[in-house]
Biotite code that builds the C-alpha atoms (Angstrom):
import biotite.structure as struc

atoms = struc.array([
    struc.Atom([121.139, -19.577, 116.084], chain_id="A", res_id=1, res_name="MET", atom_name="CA", element="C"),
    struc.Atom([121.765, -21.952, 118.975], chain_id="A", res_id=2, res_name="THR", atom_name="CA", element="C"),
    struc.Atom([125.063, -23.548, 119.856], chain_id="A", res_id=3, res_name="GLY", atom_name="CA", element="C"),
    struc.Atom([127.091, -20.715, 118.321], chain_id="A", res_id=4, res_name="ARG", atom_name="CA", element="C"),
    struc.Atom([128.880, -17.772, 119.834], chain_id="A", res_id=5, res_name="GLU", atom_name="CA", element="C"),
    struc.Atom([127.724, -14.621, 118.088], chain_id="A", res_id=6, res_name="VAL", atom_name="CA", element="C"),
    struc.Atom([128.486, -11.093, 119.223], chain_id="A", res_id=7, res_name="GLY", atom_name="CA", element="C"),
    struc.Atom([125.186, -9.474, 120.157], chain_id="A", res_id=8, res_name="ASN", atom_name="CA", element="C"),
    struc.Atom([124.640, -5.862, 119.119], chain_id="A", res_id=9, res_name="ALA", atom_name="CA", element="C"),
    struc.Atom([121.884, -5.501, 121.702], chain_id="A", res_id=10, res_name="ALA", atom_name="CA", element="C"),
    struc.Atom([124.481, -5.574, 124.477], chain_id="A", res_id=11, res_name="SER", atom_name="CA", element="C"),
    struc.Atom([127.192, -3.633, 122.624], chain_id="A", res_id=12, res_name="ALA", atom_name="CA", element="C"),
    struc.Atom([128.388, -0.282, 124.038], chain_id="A", res_id=13, res_name="PRO", atom_name="CA", element="C"),
    struc.Atom([127.520, 3.191, 122.799], chain_id="A", res_id=14, res_name="ASN", atom_name="CA", element="C"),
    struc.Atom([123.855, 2.497, 122.043], chain_id="A", res_id=15, res_name="VAL", atom_name="CA", element="C"),
    struc.Atom([122.030, 5.803, 122.205], chain_id="A", res_id=16, res_name="ARG", atom_name="CA", element="C"),
    struc.Atom([118.508, 7.042, 121.576], chain_id="A", res_id=17, res_name="ARG", atom_name="CA", element="C"),
    struc.Atom([118.576, 10.583, 122.937], chain_id="A", res_id=18, res_name="GLU", atom_name="CA", element="C"),
    struc.Atom([118.925, 13.967, 121.235], chain_id="A", res_id=19, res_name="HIS", atom_name="CA", element="C"),
    struc.Atom([117.857, 12.630, 117.850], chain_id="A", res_id=20, res_name="GLU", atom_name="CA", element="C"),
    struc.Atom([115.035, 13.771, 115.524], chain_id="A", res_id=21, res_name="PRO", atom_name="CA", element="C"),
    struc.Atom([113.452, 10.301, 115.757], chain_id="A", res_id=22, res_name="LEU", atom_name="CA", element="C"),
    struc.Atom([113.923, 7.259, 118.000], chain_id="A", res_id=23, res_name="PRO", atom_name="CA", element="C"),
    struc.Atom([116.837, 5.021, 117.080], chain_id="A", res_id=24, res_name="LEU", atom_name="CA", element="C"),
    struc.Atom([119.497, 2.627, 118.274], chain_id="A", res_id=25, res_name="GLU", atom_name="CA", element="C"),
    struc.Atom([123.048, 3.332, 117.146], chain_id="A", res_id=26, res_name="GLU", atom_name="CA", element="C"),
    struc.Atom([126.412, 1.867, 118.079], chain_id="A", res_id=27, res_name="LEU", atom_name="CA", element="C"),
    struc.Atom([130.036, 2.076, 117.123], chain_id="A", res_id=28, res_name="GLU", atom_name="CA", element="C"),
    struc.Atom([131.386, -0.948, 115.305], chain_id="A", res_id=29, res_name="TRP", atom_name="CA", element="C"),
    struc.Atom([133.497, -2.761, 117.926], chain_id="A", res_id=30, res_name="PRO", atom_name="CA", element="C"),
    struc.Atom([137.176, -2.313, 117.180], chain_id="A", res_id=31, res_name="GLY", atom_name="CA", element="C"),
    struc.Atom([136.563, 0.248, 114.428], chain_id="A", res_id=32, res_name="ARG", atom_name="CA", element="C"),
    struc.Atom([136.505, 3.750, 115.859], chain_id="A", res_id=33, res_name="ALA", atom_name="CA", element="C"),
    struc.Atom([134.368, 6.166, 113.889], chain_id="A", res_id=34, res_name="GLY", atom_name="CA", element="C"),
    struc.Atom([132.259, 3.593, 112.018], chain_id="A", res_id=35, res_name="LEU", atom_name="CA", element="C"),
    struc.Atom([128.683, 3.607, 113.271], chain_id="A", res_id=36, res_name="ARG", atom_name="CA", element="C"),
    struc.Atom([125.673, 1.491, 112.381], chain_id="A", res_id=37, res_name="LEU", atom_name="CA", element="C"),
    struc.Atom([122.111, 1.850, 113.500], chain_id="A", res_id=38, res_name="GLY", atom_name="CA", element="C"),
    struc.Atom([118.413, 1.406, 112.863], chain_id="A", res_id=39, res_name="TRP", atom_name="CA", element="C"),
    struc.Atom([115.354, 3.494, 113.572], chain_id="A", res_id=40, res_name="THR", atom_name="CA", element="C"),
    struc.Atom([112.712, 2.354, 116.000], chain_id="A", res_id=41, res_name="LEU", atom_name="CA", element="C"),
    struc.Atom([108.987, 2.560, 115.430], chain_id="A", res_id=42, res_name="ALA", atom_name="CA", element="C"),
    struc.Atom([108.011, 6.231, 115.355], chain_id="A", res_id=43, res_name="ASP", atom_name="CA", element="C"),
    struc.Atom([104.484, 6.491, 116.733], chain_id="A", res_id=44, res_name="THR", atom_name="CA", element="C"),
    struc.Atom([104.435, 10.230, 115.996], chain_id="A", res_id=45, res_name="ARG", atom_name="CA", element="C"),
    struc.Atom([104.739, 9.711, 112.232], chain_id="A", res_id=46, res_name="VAL", atom_name="CA", element="C"),
    struc.Atom([104.020, 6.031, 111.494], chain_id="A", res_id=47, res_name="PRO", atom_name="CA", element="C"),
    struc.Atom([104.217, 6.535, 107.726], chain_id="A", res_id=48, res_name="ALA", atom_name="CA", element="C"),
    struc.Atom([107.663, 8.146, 107.764], chain_id="A", res_id=49, res_name="ARG", atom_name="CA", element="C"),
    struc.Atom([109.654, 6.846, 104.817], chain_id="A", res_id=50, res_name="THR", atom_name="CA", element="C"),
    struc.Atom([113.158, 5.478, 105.082], chain_id="A", res_id=51, res_name="ALA", atom_name="CA", element="C"),
    struc.Atom([114.397, 8.307, 102.852], chain_id="A", res_id=52, res_name="ARG", atom_name="CA", element="C"),
    struc.Atom([112.886, 10.964, 105.132], chain_id="A", res_id=53, res_name="GLN", atom_name="CA", element="C"),
    struc.Atom([114.459, 9.319, 108.162], chain_id="A", res_id=54, res_name="ALA", atom_name="CA", element="C"),
    struc.Atom([117.859, 9.032, 106.440], chain_id="A", res_id=55, res_name="ALA", atom_name="CA", element="C"),
    struc.Atom([117.815, 12.660, 105.353], chain_id="A", res_id=56, res_name="GLU", atom_name="CA", element="C"),
    struc.Atom([117.001, 13.821, 108.885], chain_id="A", res_id=57, res_name="MET", atom_name="CA", element="C"),
    struc.Atom([119.782, 11.740, 110.420], chain_id="A", res_id=58, res_name="LEU", atom_name="CA", element="C"),
    struc.Atom([122.307, 12.683, 107.716], chain_id="A", res_id=59, res_name="ALA", atom_name="CA", element="C"),
    struc.Atom([121.580, 16.411, 107.995], chain_id="A", res_id=60, res_name="ALA", atom_name="CA", element="C"),
    struc.Atom([122.475, 16.654, 111.691], chain_id="A", res_id=61, res_name="ILE", atom_name="CA", element="C"),
    struc.Atom([125.684, 14.707, 110.978], chain_id="A", res_id=62, res_name="ARG", atom_name="CA", element="C"),
    struc.Atom([126.645, 16.940, 108.004], chain_id="A", res_id=63, res_name="SER", atom_name="CA", element="C"),
    struc.Atom([126.425, 13.990, 105.625], chain_id="A", res_id=64, res_name="LEU", atom_name="CA", element="C"),
    struc.Atom([124.507, 13.147, 102.446], chain_id="A", res_id=65, res_name="ARG", atom_name="CA", element="C"),
    struc.Atom([121.924, 10.362, 102.604], chain_id="A", res_id=66, res_name="ALA", atom_name="CA", element="C"),
    struc.Atom([121.843, 7.619, 99.979], chain_id="A", res_id=67, res_name="VAL", atom_name="CA", element="C"),
    struc.Atom([118.951, 5.161, 100.306], chain_id="A", res_id=68, res_name="VAL", atom_name="CA", element="C"),
    struc.Atom([118.295, 2.332, 97.875], chain_id="A", res_id=69, res_name="LEU", atom_name="CA", element="C"),
    struc.Atom([115.175, 1.823, 95.806], chain_id="A", res_id=70, res_name="ARG", atom_name="CA", element="C"),
    struc.Atom([114.921, -1.837, 96.648], chain_id="A", res_id=71, res_name="GLN", atom_name="CA", element="C"),
    struc.Atom([113.677, -4.552, 94.284], chain_id="A", res_id=72, res_name="VAL", atom_name="CA", element="C"),
    struc.Atom([114.285, -7.785, 96.283], chain_id="A", res_id=73, res_name="HIS", atom_name="CA", element="C"),
    struc.Atom([117.295, -8.760, 94.185], chain_id="A", res_id=74, res_name="SER", atom_name="CA", element="C"),
    struc.Atom([121.034, -9.414, 94.472], chain_id="A", res_id=75, res_name="ASP", atom_name="CA", element="C"),
    struc.Atom([121.868, -6.189, 92.647], chain_id="A", res_id=76, res_name="ARG", atom_name="CA", element="C"),
    struc.Atom([124.598, -4.166, 94.377], chain_id="A", res_id=77, res_name="ILE", atom_name="CA", element="C"),
    struc.Atom([125.480, -0.543, 93.624], chain_id="A", res_id=78, res_name="CYS", atom_name="CA", element="C"),
    struc.Atom([129.087, 0.638, 93.785], chain_id="A", res_id=79, res_name="LEU", atom_name="CA", element="C"),
    struc.Atom([129.731, 4.189, 95.014], chain_id="A", res_id=80, res_name="ILE", atom_name="CA", element="C"),
    struc.Atom([133.421, 4.771, 94.364], chain_id="A", res_id=81, res_name="ASP", atom_name="CA", element="C"),
    struc.Atom([135.282, 7.855, 95.607], chain_id="A", res_id=82, res_name="SER", atom_name="CA", element="C"),
    struc.Atom([137.398, 7.837, 92.431], chain_id="A", res_id=83, res_name="GLN", atom_name="CA", element="C"),
    struc.Atom([134.308, 8.729, 90.404], chain_id="A", res_id=84, res_name="ARG", atom_name="CA", element="C"),
    struc.Atom([134.016, 12.126, 92.053], chain_id="A", res_id=85, res_name="GLY", atom_name="CA", element="C"),
    struc.Atom([131.475, 13.669, 94.437], chain_id="A", res_id=86, res_name="PRO", atom_name="CA", element="C"),
    struc.Atom([128.377, 13.112, 92.304], chain_id="A", res_id=87, res_name="GLY", atom_name="CA", element="C"),
    struc.Atom([126.132, 10.233, 93.353], chain_id="A", res_id=88, res_name="VAL", atom_name="CA", element="C"),
    struc.Atom([122.525, 9.207, 92.765], chain_id="A", res_id=89, res_name="ALA", atom_name="CA", element="C"),
    struc.Atom([120.646, 9.566, 96.030], chain_id="A", res_id=90, res_name="LEU", atom_name="CA", element="C"),
    struc.Atom([118.274, 6.676, 95.289], chain_id="A", res_id=91, res_name="ASP", atom_name="CA", element="C"),
    struc.Atom([120.102, 3.991, 93.257], chain_id="A", res_id=92, res_name="PRO", atom_name="CA", element="C"),
    struc.Atom([118.147, 0.866, 92.334], chain_id="A", res_id=93, res_name="VAL", atom_name="CA", element="C"),
    struc.Atom([119.230, -2.343, 93.998], chain_id="A", res_id=94, res_name="GLY", atom_name="CA", element="C"),
    struc.Atom([119.447, -4.128, 97.332], chain_id="A", res_id=95, res_name="ASP", atom_name="CA", element="C"),
    struc.Atom([123.021, -3.423, 98.321], chain_id="A", res_id=96, res_name="GLY", atom_name="CA", element="C"),
    struc.Atom([125.567, -0.597, 98.363], chain_id="A", res_id=97, res_name="MET", atom_name="CA", element="C"),
    struc.Atom([129.344, -0.749, 98.596], chain_id="A", res_id=98, res_name="ILE", atom_name="CA", element="C"),
    struc.Atom([131.378, 2.402, 99.108], chain_id="A", res_id=99, res_name="THR", atom_name="CA", element="C"),
    struc.Atom([134.719, 3.786, 100.249], chain_id="A", res_id=100, res_name="ASP", atom_name="CA", element="C"),
    struc.Atom([133.287, 7.266, 100.806], chain_id="A", res_id=101, res_name="ARG", atom_name="CA", element="C"),
    struc.Atom([133.078, 8.736, 104.291], chain_id="A", res_id=102, res_name="THR", atom_name="CA", element="C"),
    struc.Atom([130.790, 11.672, 103.468], chain_id="A", res_id=103, res_name="ASP", atom_name="CA", element="C"),
    struc.Atom([127.675, 9.529, 103.066], chain_id="A", res_id=104, res_name="LEU", atom_name="CA", element="C"),
    struc.Atom([125.073, 7.952, 105.302], chain_id="A", res_id=105, res_name="LEU", atom_name="CA", element="C"),
    struc.Atom([124.009, 4.835, 103.389], chain_id="A", res_id=106, res_name="ILE", atom_name="CA", element="C"),
    struc.Atom([120.754, 3.107, 104.208], chain_id="A", res_id=107, res_name="GLY", atom_name="CA", element="C"),
    struc.Atom([118.197, 0.456, 103.397], chain_id="A", res_id=108, res_name="VAL", atom_name="CA", element="C"),
    struc.Atom([114.591, 0.160, 104.492], chain_id="A", res_id=109, res_name="SER", atom_name="CA", element="C"),
    struc.Atom([113.207, -3.014, 106.004], chain_id="A", res_id=110, res_name="ALA", atom_name="CA", element="C"),
    struc.Atom([109.993, -4.102, 107.605], chain_id="A", res_id=111, res_name="ALA", atom_name="CA", element="C"),
    struc.Atom([110.998, -7.711, 108.322], chain_id="A", res_id=112, res_name="ASP", atom_name="CA", element="C"),
    struc.Atom([113.909, -8.382, 105.949], chain_id="A", res_id=113, res_name="CYS", atom_name="CA", element="C"),
    struc.Atom([117.435, -8.505, 107.357], chain_id="A", res_id=114, res_name="ALA", atom_name="CA", element="C"),
    struc.Atom([119.717, -5.463, 107.112], chain_id="A", res_id=115, res_name="PRO", atom_name="CA", element="C"),
    struc.Atom([123.328, -6.607, 106.742], chain_id="A", res_id=116, res_name="LEU", atom_name="CA", element="C"),
    struc.Atom([126.377, -4.433, 107.429], chain_id="A", res_id=117, res_name="PHE", atom_name="CA", element="C"),
    struc.Atom([129.839, -5.269, 106.082], chain_id="A", res_id=118, res_name="LEU", atom_name="CA", element="C"),
    struc.Atom([133.226, -3.742, 106.800], chain_id="A", res_id=119, res_name="PHE", atom_name="CA", element="C"),
    struc.Atom([136.442, -4.444, 104.863], chain_id="A", res_id=120, res_name="ALA", atom_name="CA", element="C"),
    struc.Atom([139.369, -2.074, 105.322], chain_id="A", res_id=121, res_name="ASP", atom_name="CA", element="C"),
    struc.Atom([138.333, 1.347, 103.919], chain_id="A", res_id=122, res_name="ALA", atom_name="CA", element="C"),
    struc.Atom([135.194, -0.102, 102.335], chain_id="A", res_id=123, res_name="TRP", atom_name="CA", element="C"),
    struc.Atom([131.757, -0.595, 103.852], chain_id="A", res_id=124, res_name="THR", atom_name="CA", element="C"),
    struc.Atom([128.553, -2.147, 102.551], chain_id="A", res_id=125, res_name="ALA", atom_name="CA", element="C"),
    struc.Atom([124.913, -2.312, 103.529], chain_id="A", res_id=126, res_name="ILE", atom_name="CA", element="C"),
    struc.Atom([122.518, -4.953, 102.181], chain_id="A", res_id=127, res_name="LEU", atom_name="CA", element="C"),
    struc.Atom([118.778, -5.552, 102.221], chain_id="A", res_id=128, res_name="HIS", atom_name="CA", element="C"),
    struc.Atom([118.403, -9.329, 102.572], chain_id="A", res_id=129, res_name="ALA", atom_name="CA", element="C"),
    struc.Atom([114.884, -10.631, 102.242], chain_id="A", res_id=130, res_name="GLY", atom_name="CA", element="C"),
    struc.Atom([114.313, -14.293, 101.578], chain_id="A", res_id=131, res_name="TRP", atom_name="CA", element="C"),
    struc.Atom([114.657, -13.723, 97.830], chain_id="A", res_id=132, res_name="ARG", atom_name="CA", element="C"),
    struc.Atom([117.929, -11.861, 98.294], chain_id="A", res_id=133, res_name="GLY", atom_name="CA", element="C"),
    struc.Atom([119.274, -14.593, 100.550], chain_id="A", res_id=134, res_name="VAL", atom_name="CA", element="C"),
    struc.Atom([118.319, -17.305, 98.060], chain_id="A", res_id=135, res_name="VAL", atom_name="CA", element="C"),
    struc.Atom([119.870, -15.299, 95.198], chain_id="A", res_id=136, res_name="GLN", atom_name="CA", element="C"),
    struc.Atom([123.075, -14.906, 97.203], chain_id="A", res_id=137, res_name="GLY", atom_name="CA", element="C"),
    struc.Atom([123.301, -11.173, 97.818], chain_id="A", res_id=138, res_name="ILE", atom_name="CA", element="C"),
    struc.Atom([125.770, -11.693, 100.688], chain_id="A", res_id=139, res_name="LEU", atom_name="CA", element="C"),
    struc.Atom([128.239, -13.881, 98.713], chain_id="A", res_id=140, res_name="PRO", atom_name="CA", element="C"),
    struc.Atom([127.929, -11.395, 95.832], chain_id="A", res_id=141, res_name="HIS", atom_name="CA", element="C"),
    struc.Atom([128.832, -8.478, 98.109], chain_id="A", res_id=142, res_name="ALA", atom_name="CA", element="C"),
    struc.Atom([131.754, -10.391, 99.616], chain_id="A", res_id=143, res_name="LEU", atom_name="CA", element="C"),
    struc.Atom([133.109, -11.144, 96.156], chain_id="A", res_id=144, res_name="GLU", atom_name="CA", element="C"),
    struc.Atom([132.908, -7.463, 95.185], chain_id="A", res_id=145, res_name="LEU", atom_name="CA", element="C"),
    struc.Atom([134.636, -6.418, 98.398], chain_id="A", res_id=146, res_name="LEU", atom_name="CA", element="C"),
    struc.Atom([137.414, -8.920, 97.736], chain_id="A", res_id=147, res_name="GLN", atom_name="CA", element="C"),
    struc.Atom([137.941, -7.428, 94.289], chain_id="A", res_id=148, res_name="LEU", atom_name="CA", element="C"),
    struc.Atom([138.051, -3.882, 95.692], chain_id="A", res_id=149, res_name="ARG", atom_name="CA", element="C"),
    struc.Atom([140.184, -4.504, 98.761], chain_id="A", res_id=150, res_name="THR", atom_name="CA", element="C"),
    struc.Atom([142.272, -7.589, 98.031], chain_id="A", res_id=151, res_name="GLY", atom_name="CA", element="C"),
    struc.Atom([141.319, -8.892, 101.479], chain_id="A", res_id=152, res_name="LEU", atom_name="CA", element="C"),
    struc.Atom([140.280, -12.412, 102.301], chain_id="A", res_id=153, res_name="GLY", atom_name="CA", element="C"),
    struc.Atom([136.764, -12.854, 103.626], chain_id="A", res_id=154, res_name="ILE", atom_name="CA", element="C"),
    struc.Atom([138.238, -13.972, 106.955], chain_id="A", res_id=155, res_name="GLU", atom_name="CA", element="C"),
    struc.Atom([139.506, -10.378, 107.315], chain_id="A", res_id=156, res_name="GLN", atom_name="CA", element="C"),
    struc.Atom([136.039, -8.852, 106.856], chain_id="A", res_id=157, res_name="MET", atom_name="CA", element="C"),
    struc.Atom([133.314, -8.182, 109.422], chain_id="A", res_id=158, res_name="ARG", atom_name="CA", element="C"),
    struc.Atom([129.551, -8.789, 109.257], chain_id="A", res_id=159, res_name="LEU", atom_name="CA", element="C"),
    struc.Atom([126.697, -7.488, 111.406], chain_id="A", res_id=160, res_name="ALA", atom_name="CA", element="C"),
    struc.Atom([123.072, -8.649, 111.124], chain_id="A", res_id=161, res_name="ILE", atom_name="CA", element="C"),
    struc.Atom([120.437, -6.138, 112.177], chain_id="A", res_id=162, res_name="GLY", atom_name="CA", element="C"),
    struc.Atom([116.923, -6.780, 113.519], chain_id="A", res_id=163, res_name="PRO", atom_name="CA", element="C"),
    struc.Atom([114.646, -8.835, 111.261], chain_id="A", res_id=164, res_name="CYS", atom_name="CA", element="C"),
    struc.Atom([111.924, -11.451, 111.352], chain_id="A", res_id=165, res_name="ILE", atom_name="CA", element="C"),
    struc.Atom([112.938, -14.532, 113.319], chain_id="A", res_id=166, res_name="GLY", atom_name="CA", element="C"),
    struc.Atom([112.309, -18.241, 112.792], chain_id="A", res_id=167, res_name="PRO", atom_name="CA", element="C"),
    struc.Atom([109.556, -17.969, 115.396], chain_id="A", res_id=168, res_name="CYS", atom_name="CA", element="C"),
    struc.Atom([107.452, -15.888, 112.992], chain_id="A", res_id=169, res_name="CYS", atom_name="CA", element="C"),
    struc.Atom([108.682, -16.302, 109.403], chain_id="A", res_id=170, res_name="PHE", atom_name="CA", element="C"),
    struc.Atom([106.074, -18.805, 108.234], chain_id="A", res_id=171, res_name="GLU", atom_name="CA", element="C"),
    struc.Atom([106.496, -19.810, 104.578], chain_id="A", res_id=172, res_name="VAL", atom_name="CA", element="C"),
    struc.Atom([104.997, -22.106, 101.985], chain_id="A", res_id=173, res_name="SER", atom_name="CA", element="C"),
    struc.Atom([106.521, -25.534, 101.308], chain_id="A", res_id=174, res_name="PRO", atom_name="CA", element="C"),
    struc.Atom([107.849, -24.170, 97.988], chain_id="A", res_id=175, res_name="ALA", atom_name="CA", element="C"),
    struc.Atom([109.720, -21.322, 99.683], chain_id="A", res_id=176, res_name="VAL", atom_name="CA", element="C"),
    struc.Atom([110.983, -23.560, 102.489], chain_id="A", res_id=177, res_name="ALA", atom_name="CA", element="C"),
    struc.Atom([112.460, -25.949, 99.923], chain_id="A", res_id=178, res_name="SER", atom_name="CA", element="C"),
    struc.Atom([114.772, -23.187, 98.676], chain_id="A", res_id=179, res_name="LEU", atom_name="CA", element="C"),
    struc.Atom([116.651, -23.161, 101.992], chain_id="A", res_id=180, res_name="PHE", atom_name="CA", element="C"),
    struc.Atom([118.959, -25.761, 103.519], chain_id="A", res_id=181, res_name="PRO", atom_name="CA", element="C"),
    struc.Atom([117.416, -28.120, 106.051], chain_id="A", res_id=182, res_name="ALA", atom_name="CA", element="C"),
    struc.Atom([119.551, -26.589, 108.812], chain_id="A", res_id=183, res_name="SER", atom_name="CA", element="C"),
    struc.Atom([117.482, -23.369, 108.773], chain_id="A", res_id=184, res_name="VAL", atom_name="CA", element="C"),
    struc.Atom([114.031, -24.886, 108.193], chain_id="A", res_id=185, res_name="ARG", atom_name="CA", element="C"),
    struc.Atom([111.679, -25.417, 111.119], chain_id="A", res_id=186, res_name="ARG", atom_name="CA", element="C"),
    struc.Atom([108.446, -27.387, 111.413], chain_id="A", res_id=187, res_name="LEU", atom_name="CA", element="C"),
    struc.Atom([105.981, -26.442, 114.150], chain_id="A", res_id=188, res_name="HIS", atom_name="CA", element="C"),
    struc.Atom([103.060, -28.800, 113.653], chain_id="A", res_id=189, res_name="GLY", atom_name="CA", element="C"),
    struc.Atom([101.596, -27.665, 110.335], chain_id="A", res_id=190, res_name="GLN", atom_name="CA", element="C"),
    struc.Atom([103.603, -24.432, 110.328], chain_id="A", res_id=191, res_name="ARG", atom_name="CA", element="C"),
    struc.Atom([106.804, -24.195, 108.315], chain_id="A", res_id=192, res_name="ARG", atom_name="CA", element="C"),
    struc.Atom([109.227, -21.427, 109.171], chain_id="A", res_id=193, res_name="THR", atom_name="CA", element="C"),
    struc.Atom([112.664, -20.367, 107.961], chain_id="A", res_id=194, res_name="VAL", atom_name="CA", element="C"),
    struc.Atom([115.510, -18.868, 109.984], chain_id="A", res_id=195, res_name="ASP", atom_name="CA", element="C"),
    struc.Atom([116.707, -15.964, 107.797], chain_id="A", res_id=196, res_name="ILE", atom_name="CA", element="C"),
    struc.Atom([119.528, -14.868, 110.151], chain_id="A", res_id=197, res_name="PRO", atom_name="CA", element="C"),
    struc.Atom([120.596, -18.499, 110.352], chain_id="A", res_id=198, res_name="GLY", atom_name="CA", element="C"),
    struc.Atom([120.698, -18.747, 106.548], chain_id="A", res_id=199, res_name="ALA", atom_name="CA", element="C"),
    struc.Atom([122.834, -15.589, 106.411], chain_id="A", res_id=200, res_name="VAL", atom_name="CA", element="C"),
    struc.Atom([125.231, -17.009, 109.011], chain_id="A", res_id=201, res_name="ILE", atom_name="CA", element="C"),
    struc.Atom([125.502, -20.279, 107.078], chain_id="A", res_id=202, res_name="ASP", atom_name="CA", element="C"),
    struc.Atom([126.392, -18.366, 103.896], chain_id="A", res_id=203, res_name="GLN", atom_name="CA", element="C"),
    struc.Atom([128.929, -16.273, 105.797], chain_id="A", res_id=204, res_name="TRP", atom_name="CA", element="C"),
    struc.Atom([130.654, -19.372, 107.151], chain_id="A", res_id=205, res_name="LEU", atom_name="CA", element="C"),
    struc.Atom([130.599, -21.178, 103.792], chain_id="A", res_id=206, res_name="ARG", atom_name="CA", element="C"),
    struc.Atom([132.214, -18.147, 102.167], chain_id="A", res_id=207, res_name="CYS", atom_name="CA", element="C"),
    struc.Atom([135.055, -18.201, 104.693], chain_id="A", res_id=208, res_name="GLY", atom_name="CA", element="C"),
    struc.Atom([133.874, -15.742, 107.319], chain_id="A", res_id=209, res_name="GLY", atom_name="CA", element="C"),
    struc.Atom([134.420, -16.491, 110.995], chain_id="A", res_id=210, res_name="GLY", atom_name="CA", element="C"),
    struc.Atom([132.125, -16.447, 113.988], chain_id="A", res_id=211, res_name="MET", atom_name="CA", element="C"),
    struc.Atom([134.476, -14.067, 115.798], chain_id="A", res_id=212, res_name="ALA", atom_name="CA", element="C"),
    struc.Atom([133.913, -11.574, 112.949], chain_id="A", res_id=213, res_name="SER", atom_name="CA", element="C"),
    struc.Atom([130.113, -11.707, 113.235], chain_id="A", res_id=214, res_name="LEU", atom_name="CA", element="C"),
    struc.Atom([127.781, -9.512, 115.270], chain_id="A", res_id=215, res_name="MET", atom_name="CA", element="C"),
    struc.Atom([124.039, -10.088, 115.420], chain_id="A", res_id=216, res_name="ARG", atom_name="CA", element="C"),
    struc.Atom([121.143, -8.214, 116.953], chain_id="A", res_id=217, res_name="LEU", atom_name="CA", element="C"),
    struc.Atom([118.997, -11.159, 118.008], chain_id="A", res_id=218, res_name="ASP", atom_name="CA", element="C"),
    struc.Atom([115.633, -9.404, 117.834], chain_id="A", res_id=219, res_name="ARG", atom_name="CA", element="C"),
    struc.Atom([112.571, -10.488, 115.875], chain_id="A", res_id=220, res_name="CYS", atom_name="CA", element="C"),
    struc.Atom([110.770, -7.513, 114.329], chain_id="A", res_id=221, res_name="THR", atom_name="CA", element="C"),
    struc.Atom([107.394, -9.260, 114.588], chain_id="A", res_id=222, res_name="VAL", atom_name="CA", element="C"),
    struc.Atom([107.795, -10.004, 118.304], chain_id="A", res_id=223, res_name="CYS", atom_name="CA", element="C"),
    struc.Atom([109.267, -6.575, 119.119], chain_id="A", res_id=224, res_name="SER", atom_name="CA", element="C"),
    struc.Atom([106.071, -4.552, 119.330], chain_id="A", res_id=225, res_name="ARG", atom_name="CA", element="C"),
    struc.Atom([106.050, -1.604, 119.776], chain_id="A", res_id=226, res_name="PRO", atom_name="CA", element="C"),
    struc.Atom([109.806, -1.178, 119.351], chain_id="A", res_id=227, res_name="LEU", atom_name="CA", element="C"),
    struc.Atom([110.085, -2.180, 115.678], chain_id="A", res_id=228, res_name="MET", atom_name="CA", element="C"),
    struc.Atom([107.880, -1.967, 112.614], chain_id="A", res_id=229, res_name="HIS", atom_name="CA", element="C"),
    struc.Atom([106.830, -5.293, 111.093], chain_id="A", res_id=230, res_name="SER", atom_name="CA", element="C"),
    struc.Atom([104.956, -5.545, 107.809], chain_id="A", res_id=231, res_name="HIS", atom_name="CA", element="C"),
    struc.Atom([103.934, -9.122, 108.531], chain_id="A", res_id=232, res_name="ARG", atom_name="CA", element="C"),
    struc.Atom([102.471, -8.097, 111.881], chain_id="A", res_id=233, res_name="ARG", atom_name="CA", element="C"),
    struc.Atom([101.059, -4.708, 110.846], chain_id="A", res_id=234, res_name="ASP", atom_name="CA", element="C"),
    struc.Atom([100.738, -4.382, 107.045], chain_id="A", res_id=235, res_name="PRO", atom_name="CA", element="C"),
    struc.Atom([101.117, -0.773, 105.989], chain_id="A", res_id=236, res_name="GLY", atom_name="CA", element="C"),
    struc.Atom([103.637, 1.914, 105.067], chain_id="A", res_id=237, res_name="PRO", atom_name="CA", element="C"),
    struc.Atom([105.805, 1.726, 108.202], chain_id="A", res_id=238, res_name="GLY", atom_name="CA", element="C"),
    struc.Atom([109.473, 0.821, 107.698], chain_id="A", res_id=239, res_name="ARG", atom_name="CA", element="C"),
    struc.Atom([112.656, 0.551, 109.747], chain_id="A", res_id=240, res_name="ASN", atom_name="CA", element="C"),
    struc.Atom([115.682, 2.364, 108.343], chain_id="A", res_id=241, res_name="LEU", atom_name="CA", element="C"),
    struc.Atom([119.044, 0.619, 108.768], chain_id="A", res_id=242, res_name="ALA", atom_name="CA", element="C"),
    struc.Atom([122.052, 2.828, 108.120], chain_id="A", res_id=243, res_name="TYR", atom_name="CA", element="C"),
    struc.Atom([125.840, 3.051, 108.246], chain_id="A", res_id=244, res_name="LEU", atom_name="CA", element="C"),
    struc.Atom([128.189, 6.045, 108.334], chain_id="A", res_id=245, res_name="TYR", atom_name="CA", element="C"),
    struc.Atom([131.602, 7.322, 109.426], chain_id="A", res_id=246, res_name="HIS", atom_name="CA", element="C"),
    struc.Atom([132.048, 9.970, 112.083], chain_id="A", res_id=247, res_name="THR", atom_name="CA", element="C"),
    struc.Atom([134.612, 12.743, 111.406], chain_id="A", res_id=248, res_name="PRO", atom_name="CA", element="C"),
    struc.Atom([138.177, 12.341, 112.553], chain_id="A", res_id=249, res_name="GLY", atom_name="CA", element="C"),
])
């Protein structure tokens, strides 16, 4: 987005890629010690690595359990509540997870869709926001659930937007473009594109979130060859894993 001040995860501290079983970027949530978010980079050694395999590898060396969604391009959100005991499905169906547990690495897979990370007191959430999920309102849905669980106002919550397809590359049909507000639609000659991160930011602001509570990695997956997988650029099994977890202590 132009004309807005947005914290940029690309320049945030504590990014690291070394001593890991696969290439990644990972950082500590600013102002929240012990809460880390990250995403895998394109792994040329095993291009077909699944998000679940990546999550299990990363969780194992952190002594955590991996929970990765079976995504269906919806606004369905799974609740993983510590009061329900230690048992948890490792592949719940949906496009979002909310939890207050600190023994899990929660993740979503994406090849161009936007991974969203939310933090509200003791609760965290991770969302898979493709254009369908954005249109269906997966972010407002998650914010409503977090309000019910925490009693916090949305202005007290934090949002981070991970790498995804940018308005430079997300070309859509007129029918799909019409589902988005004019502020995030672009026309480049005969090409129509949509700004998915911009649509997410607009929803965040309309729900009551603030720009000071927003962090964005301003990187287009299509343009970021060879750093990121992109299904639109290179159709195939490759995926980026986005994940969130707590460090001990």
